[in-house]
C-alpha positions in Angstrom: 24.1 113.1 -161.7 20.3 112.9 -161.3 18.3 109.7 -161.1 16.8 110.0 -164.6 20.1 110.9 -166.2 21.8 108.0 -164.3 19.1 105.6 -165.5 19.7 106.8 -169.1 23.5 106.4 -168.7 23.0 102.9 -167.3 20.8 101.9 -170.3 23.4 103.2 -172.7 26.2 101.3 -170.9 24.1 98.1 -170.9 23.6 98.5 -174.7 27.3 99.1 -175.2 28.2 96.0 -173.1 25.9 93.9 -175.2 27.5 95.2 -178.4 31.0 94.4 -177.1 30.0 90.9 -175.9 28.5 90.2 -179.3 31.7 91.4 -181.0 33.7 89.1 -178.7 31.5 86.2 -179.6 31.9 86.9 -183.3 35.7 87.2 -183.0 35.8 83.9 -181.1 33.9 82.3 -183.9 36.3 83.7 -186.5 39.2 82.4 -184.5 37.6 79.0 -184.4 37.3 79.0 -188.2 41.0 80.0 -188.4 41.8 77.1 -186.1 39.9 74.7 -188.4 41.6 76.1 -191.5 45.0 75.7 -189.7 44.2 72.1 -189.0 43.1 71.5 -192.6 46.3 73.1 -193.9 48.4 70.9 -191.5 46.5 67.8 -192.6 47.0 68.5 -196.3 50.7 69.2 -195.7 51.2 65.9 -193.8 49.4 64.1 -196.5 51.6 65.6 -199.2 54.8 65.0 -197.2 53.9 61.3 -196.5 52.4 60.1 -199.7 53.8 57.2 -201.7 54.0 56.2 -205.3 54.8 53.1 -207.3 57.9 53.3 -209.5 58.8 51.0 -212.3 62.3 50.2 -213.7 62.5 50.5 -217.5 65.4 49.4 -219.7 67.8 52.4 -220.3 71.0 51.9 -222.3 72.2 55.3 -221.3 72.1 54.5 -217.6 75.0 53.0 -215.7 72.5 50.6 -214.1 70.9 49.5 -217.4 67.5 50.9 -216.3 65.8 54.1 -215.2 63.1 54.6 -212.7 59.8 56.2 -213.7 56.5 56.7 -212.0 54.2 53.9 -212.9 51.6 54.5 -215.5 49.7 52.1 -217.8 52.0 52.6 -220.9 55.3 52.0 -219.2 54.0 49.0 -217.2 52.6 47.5 -220.5 56.1 48.0 -222.0 57.4 45.4 -219.5 54.5 43.1 -220.1 52.3 44.0 -217.2 48.6 44.2 -217.3 45.9 45.3 -214.9 43.0 43.1 -213.6 40.3 43.3 -211.0 39.3 40.7 -208.4 37.3 38.8 -211.0 40.4 38.5 -213.2 39.0 40.7 -215.9 41.6 42.6 -217.8 41.4 46.4 -217.9 42.2 48.1 -221.2 41.7 51.5 -222.8 39.6 52.3 -225.9 40.4 54.5 -228.8 38.2 57.3 -230.1 36.3 54.7 -232.2 35.6 52.5 -229.2 38.1 49.8 -230.2 40.4 48.2 -227.7 43.9 49.6 -227.6 46.1 46.5 -227.4 49.2 47.2 -225.3 52.7 46.4 -226.6 55.9 45.6 -224.8 59.1 47.7 -225.4 60.0 45.4 -228.3 56.8 46.3 -230.1 55.1 43.0 -229.5 51.4 42.9 -228.6 50.9 41.3 -225.2 47.3 40.3 -225.9 45.4 38.5 -228.6 41.7 39.3 -228.8 39.3 36.8 -230.3 37.0 38.7 -232.7 34.2 36.1 -232.2 34.2 35.9 -228.4 35.6 39.3 -227.6 37.8 37.7 -225.0 41.6 37.9 -224.8 44.5 35.5 -224.4 47.8 36.6 -222.9 50.9 36.6 -225.1 53.9 35.6 -223.0 56.5 35.6 -225.8 57.4 33.8 -229.0 58.3 30.2 -229.6 61.4 29.0 -231.6 59.6 29.6 -234.8 58.7 33.1 -233.9 55.0 32.4 -233.3 53.3 34.1 -230.3 53.0 31.9 -227.2 49.4 32.5 -225.9 47.7 31.4 -222.7 45.1 28.7 -222.7 42.8 30.7 -220.5 40.7 33.5 -221.9 40.0 36.7 -220.1 37.1 39.1 -220.3 38.0 42.7 -221.1 36.7 45.7 -219.2 37.0 49.4 -220.1 39.4 50.7 -217.5 40.1 54.1 -219.1 39.1 56.0 -216.0 41.9 54.2 -214.1 44.5 53.6 -216.9 44.5 57.2 -218.1 45.2 58.6 -214.6 48.6 57.4 -213.1 47.7 58.6 -209.6 44.3 56.9 -209.7 45.9 53.7 -211.1 48.5 53.6 -208.4 46.0 54.3 -205.6 43.7 51.6 -206.9 46.6 49.1 -206.8 47.6 50.3 -203.3 44.0 49.9 -202.1 43.6 46.5 -203.5 41.0 47.5 -206.0 43.2 46.6 -209.0 46.0 44.0 -209.4 48.9 43.8 -211.9 50.4 40.7 -213.4 53.3 40.0 -215.7 52.4 38.3 -218.9 56.0 37.2 -219.4 56.1 35.0 -216.3 52.7 34.6 -214.6 49.1 35.6 -214.7 48.9 35.7 -210.9 48.0 39.1 -209.6 50.6 41.2 -207.7 49.1 43.1 -204.8 50.8 45.9 -202.8 52.1 43.4 -200.3 54.1 41.6 -203.0 55.6 44.7 -204.6 58.6 44.5 -202.4 59.4 41.1 -203.9 59.0 42.5 -207.5 62.2 43.5 -209.1 60.5 45.8 -211.7 58.4 47.8 -209.3 58.9 49.5 -205.9 56.7 51.4 -203.5 58.5 54.5 -202.4 57.9 57.9 -200.7 56.8 60.5 -203.3 58.9 63.6 -202.8 58.0 65.2 -206.1 55.4 67.5 -204.5 57.2 68.2 -201.2 58.6 71.6 -202.2 55.2 72.8 -203.4 53.5 71.4 -200.3 56.1 73.2 -198.0 55.6 76.5 -199.8 51.9 76.3 -199.7 51.9 75.3 -196.0 54.3 78.1 -195.0 52.1 80.6 -196.9 48.9 79.4 -195.3 50.3 79.3 -191.8 51.7 82.8 -192.1 48.4 84.1 -193.5 46.4 82.4 -190.8 48.8 83.6 -188.1 48.5 87.2 -189.2 44.7 87.0 -189.1 44.8 85.3 -185.7 47.1 87.9 -184.2 44.9 90.7 -185.6 41.9 89.1 -183.9 43.8 88.8 -180.7 44.5 92.6 -180.8 40.8 93.3 -181.5 39.8 91.0 -178.6 42.2 92.7 -176.2 40.8 96.1 -177.2 37.3 94.9 -176.6 38.2 93.4 -173.3 39.8 96.7 -172.2 36.6 98.6 -173.2 34.5 95.9 -171.5 36.4 96.2 -168.2 36.2 100.1 -168.4 32.4 100.0 -169.0 31.9 97.5 -166.3 33.6 99.8 -163.8 31.5 102.8 -165.0 28.4 100.6 -165.0 29.0 99.6 -161.4 29.7 103.3 -160.5 26.5 104.5 -162.1 24.6 101.7 -160.5 26.0 102.8 -157.1 24.9 106.4 -157.8 21.4 105.2 -158.6 21.3 103.1 -155.5 22.5 106.0 -153.4 19.9 108.4 -155.0 17.2 105.8 -154.2 18.3 105.4 -150.6 18.4 109.2 -150.1 15.0 109.6 -151.6 13.4 106.9 -149.4 15.2 108.4 -146.4 13.8 111.9 -147.2 10.3 110.6 -147.5 10.6 108.4 -144.4 11.8 111.5 -142.4 8.9 113.6 -143.7 
């Protein structure tokens, strides 16, 4: 191989090496993204498998226990006389399509609040006296539109868990019940939510299998590039040695002349 052809071959090999090294970098970046996606899938899976919910025990004559457990929402907690407040002890209610307060009722159909039309404030109804008249609290409470919380059971529960909202029982006390006190409450309990575990497991298995296939394919591509890289390096060194030998012979020829 002549000197000029050897130089041309060396330039071609150098270009090919650059292309292979760029491809290896791009594959490494794709594998890094797959690793990130895998971590995200694992994080979402762990979150779904370890999330909790608040359950409430509702009267149920068809149950052997006299009650059934349901996931807490505003309607079923109201049926047991529970209301929601914030740290300022303002009561959260929902509004109807006309913008009027929706007054919650217990499971006997009795309204658990009385709203003063003049002040717009509410008094808590804890029951009825011997004459059948509602027993109302002396304290009045401001009302706040809590539709965004009360219409979304998950958001409502999370807000109670995080201490943003509190619940109290109009039948016994107006003191707020925080997450720490739920264990002492016979109507509610804080339990592991397994309702979404099967879906979470299925999604996680699918994602890990998909990501694993892609990662394995990238490993194969990387191995192929490494094989080509090693072969070209050997040829590169060989051509470089030929060029060096040609240069040495040329200088030797001229030095002898």
